[in-house]
C-alpha positions in Angstrom: -30.0 0.5 -14.7 -26.3 -0.4 -15.2 -25.4 -2.4 -18.4 -22.7 -4.2 -16.5 -23.1 -7.7 -15.0 -21.7 -8.4 -11.6 -18.1 -9.5 -12.0 -17.0 -10.7 -8.6 -19.7 -13.1 -7.4 -20.5 -16.4 -9.0 -24.0 -16.8 -10.5 -24.9 -19.3 -7.8 -24.3 -16.7 -5.1 -26.8 -14.2 -6.4 -30.4 -14.9 -7.4 -32.0 -13.1 -10.3 -34.2 -11.4 -7.7 -31.3 -10.0 -5.7 -32.0 -6.3 -5.2 -29.3 -3.7 -6.2 -26.9 -2.8 -3.5 -27.4 1.0 -3.9 -30.1 2.8 -5.9 -30.3 6.6 -6.3 -33.3 7.8 -8.3 -33.1 11.5 -9.2 -31.7 12.2 -5.7 -30.9 15.8 -4.8 -29.3 17.2 -1.6 -29.4 20.8 -0.3 -26.9 22.0 2.3 -27.0 25.6 3.6 -29.6 26.5 0.9 -27.1 25.3 -1.8 -27.8 22.2 -3.9 -24.7 20.0 -3.6 -26.2 16.9 -5.4 -28.2 17.4 -8.5 -30.8 14.9 -9.6 -28.4 11.9 -9.4 -29.6 8.6 -10.7 -27.3 5.6 -10.0 -27.7 1.8 -9.6 -24.9 -0.4 -8.3 -25.6 -4.1 -8.3 -24.4 -6.6 -5.7 -21.1 -8.0 -6.9 -20.4 -5.1 -9.2 -17.2 -3.4 -8.0 -17.5 0.3 -8.7 -15.3 3.4 -8.3 -16.9 6.8 -7.9 -14.2 9.2 -9.1 -14.1 13.0 -9.1 -12.3 16.1 -7.6 -12.8 17.5 -4.2 -16.1 19.1 -3.9 -17.8 17.1 -6.6 -20.3 15.5 -4.4 -18.5 12.3 -3.3 -18.8 13.1 0.4 -22.4 13.9 0.1 -23.0 10.5 -1.6 -21.3 8.7 1.4 -23.4 10.7 3.9 -26.6 9.7 2.1 -25.7 6.1 2.7 -24.8 6.6 6.4 -27.9 8.8 6.8 -26.0 11.8 8.0 -27.7 13.6 5.1 -31.1 13.1 3.6 -32.2 13.8 0.0 -35.0 16.2 -0.8 -38.3 14.5 0.1 -40.5 13.0 -2.5 -43.6 10.8 -2.5 -43.2 7.6 -0.6 -44.0 5.5 -3.6 -41.1 7.0 -5.5 -38.2 7.2 -3.0 -34.9 8.8 -4.1 -32.7 6.2 -2.3 -32.8 2.5 -1.7 -30.2 0.1 -0.1 -30.7 -3.5 -1.0 -34.2 -2.8 -2.0 -35.2 -1.1 1.3 -36.2 2.6 1.7 -35.9 2.6 5.4 -33.1 1.1 7.4 -31.3 1.4 10.7 -27.5 1.8 10.8 -27.2 -1.2 13.2 -29.1 -3.3 10.7 -27.2 -1.9 7.7 -23.8 -2.8 9.1 -24.3 -6.5 8.4 -24.9 -5.7 4.7 -22.7 -2.7 3.9 -19.5 -1.9 5.8 -18.4 1.7 5.7 -14.8 2.8 6.0 -14.2 6.5 6.3 -11.6 8.7 8.0 -14.3 10.2 10.2 -14.6 6.8 11.9 -10.8 6.7 12.4 -10.7 10.2 13.9 -13.4 9.2 16.4 -11.6 6.0 17.5 -8.3 7.9 17.7 -9.8 10.3 20.2 -10.7 7.5 22.6 -7.9 6.9 25.1 -6.8 3.4 25.9 -9.0 1.8 23.3 -7.4 -1.4 22.2 -7.5 -2.6 18.6 -9.5 -5.6 19.6 -12.1 -3.4 21.3 -12.2 -1.1 18.3 -13.0 -4.0 16.1 -15.5 -5.5 18.6 -17.4 -2.1 18.6 -18.3 -2.8 15.0 -20.9 -5.4 16.2 -22.8 -2.6 18.0 -22.6 0.2 15.4 -20.9 2.3 18.1 -17.4 3.4 18.9 -17.1 2.1 22.4 -18.0 -1.0 24.3 -20.6 0.1 26.9 -20.8 -1.9 30.1 -24.3 -3.2 29.1 -23.0 -4.7 25.9 -22.2 -8.4 26.2 -19.2 -9.6 24.2 -19.2 -13.3 23.9 -16.4 -15.7 22.8 -17.8 -16.1 19.3 -17.6 -12.3 18.8 -13.9 -12.3 20.0 -13.2 -15.1 17.6 -14.8 -13.3 14.7 -12.8 -10.1 15.6 -9.6 -12.1 15.5 -10.6 -13.6 12.1 -11.3 -10.2 10.7 -8.0 -8.9 11.9 -6.2 -11.9 10.4 -8.1 -11.3 7.1 -6.4 -7.8 6.8 -3.1 -9.0 8.2 -3.4 -7.1 11.4 -3.9 -9.8 14.1 -0.5 -8.9 15.6 -2.0 -5.5 16.5 -4.8 -6.9 18.6 -3.5 -5.7 22.0 -2.1 -2.3 20.8 -4.0 0.9 21.5 -5.7 2.3 18.4 -4.4 5.8 18.9 -0.8 4.5 18.7 -1.2 2.9 15.3 0.3 4.2 12.1 -2.1 5.5 9.4 -1.8 2.3 7.4 -2.4 0.1 10.4 -5.4 2.1 11.5 -6.9 1.8 8.0 -6.6 -2.0 8.0 -8.2 -2.1 11.5 -11.1 -0.1 10.3 -11.7 -2.6 7.5 -11.5 -5.4 10.1 -14.1 -3.5 12.1 -16.5 -3.6 9.2 -15.7 -7.2 8.3 -16.8 -8.6 11.7 -20.4 -8.4 10.5 -19.6 -10.4 7.3 -21.0 -7.6 5.0 -21.9 -8.2 1.4 -20.1 -5.0 0.4 -17.7 -2.3 1.6 -17.9 1.4 0.9 -14.4 2.8 1.1 -13.8 6.6 1.3 -10.4 7.6 0.0 -8.8 4.6 1.7 -5.1 5.3 0.9 -5.0 9.0 1.6 -2.1 9.9 3.9 -0.4 6.5 3.6 3.2 6.0 2.7 4.1 3.8 -0.3 4.4 0.5 1.6 1.2 1.0 3.6 -0.6 2.1 0.5 0.4 -1.1 -1.4 -0.6 -3.3 1.5 -4.0 -1.7 1.6 -4.5 -2.1 -2.1 -3.5 -5.7 -1.8 -6.1 -6.1 0.9 -8.8 -4.6 -1.3 -7.9 -7.0 -4.1 -8.1 -10.0 -1.8 -11.5 -8.9 -0.4 -12.8 -8.4 -4.0 -11.7 -11.9 -5.0 -13.4 -13.3 -1.9 -16.7 -12.0 -3.3 -17.1 -8.8 -1.2 -18.4 -6.0 -3.4 -16.2 -2.9 -3.3 -17.7 0.6 -3.8 -14.7 2.9 -3.8 -15.1 6.7 -3.5 -12.0 8.5 -4.4 -10.1 11.2 -6.4 -7.0 9.0 -6.7 -7.0 6.9 -9.9 -4.3 4.7 -8.4 -6.7 3.3 -5.9 -8.8 1.7 -8.6 -7.7 -1.9 -8.4 -8.0 -4.2 -11.5 -11.1 -6.0 -10.0 -13.0 -2.7 -10.3 -14.3 -2.5 -13.9 -16.9 0.2 -13.6 -16.3 3.9 -13.0 -18.7 6.7 -12.2 -17.3 10.2 -12.9 -18.7 13.1 -10.8 -18.3 16.8 -11.2 -20.2 19.7 -9.5 -22.6 17.4 -7.8 -23.6 15.6 -11.1 -22.7 12.3 -12.7 -20.8 13.1 -15.9 -19.9 9.6 -17.0 -20.7 6.0 -16.1 -19.1 3.0 -17.8 -16.2 0.6 -18.0 -12.7 1.7 -16.9 -11.2 1.5 -20.4 -13.8 4.0 -21.7 -13.7 6.6 -18.9 -10.1 6.4 -17.4 -8.6 8.3 -20.3 -6.6 11.5 -20.5 -9.4 13.3 -22.2 -12.2 12.3 -19.8 -10.2 12.9 -16.7 -8.9 16.2 -17.9 -12.5 17.3 -18.3 -13.5 15.9 -14.9 -10.7 17.5 -13.0 -10.7 20.7 -15.1 -7.0 20.5 -16.0 -4.6 18.6 -18.3 -4.1 15.0 -17.1 -2.2 12.2 -18.7 -3.4 8.7 -18.0 -1.7 5.4 -18.8 -2.0 1.8 -17.8 0.8 -0.3 -16.2 0.5 -3.8 -14.9 -3.3 -3.8 -15.0 -3.4 -0.6 -13.0 -4.2 3.0 -14.1 -1.9 5.8 -13.3 -2.1 9.5 -13.9 -0.1 12.7 -13.7 -1.0 16.4 -14.1 0.5 18.3 -17.1 4.1 19.1 -16.4 4.6 16.1 -14.2 6.7 13.1 -15.0 
């Protein structure tokens, strides 16, 4: 169990009985006869902004696929399940979307491949846990209003009538967040959200993350970029080779020594204007 109290939600918004957002209990995952996640135990409370940080291949993608049910942990007895979300051991993706919004580049790639998909329809598809609006799906006026509100929340309402495949990377990322927000989720799971963005688009997305955190939406950030860890995130989980190697407050783990060990190379870390920055040895 984490020693940190939720920092973003007021005491009145969470009852003492509120279940943790994510619980992994000695979870292991095997892919192609290779164990890629080793006996991982992790508890993230609702309201507890958390960054999961590590190099490529450390197990971050496997963690995300556990949440989205694209991968399953090694089976154990039902009374001792290896994974729970909001206290539940069984869930359907269309039910989960109203609790935990997932933003990953895989979703963006799928939407980009769909010709003539407007931004509005891309956001509306979030209501149905699908990537297209099938003819049998009824979209009412309330849904359209909520889609507009979600786009406005990420400063992308002006993109409403554009085609998704014509958006810049930064615009597409903000629309993906809006797609998750239409369901008014308690938390967002963000997978490398600023990868591939230019400096301006990156800063706009980071500003969006900070606003959402201050509004009480729990952020679970999965990344290998220390610069993505906004000041509202106070807990860091370090991963390496499919294992958790550190779990604690940012000031204890975002150090040159700890990150050099995590990334297996010399890294210099410093703090500037509440944000952590890093460079590899020899950089400036």
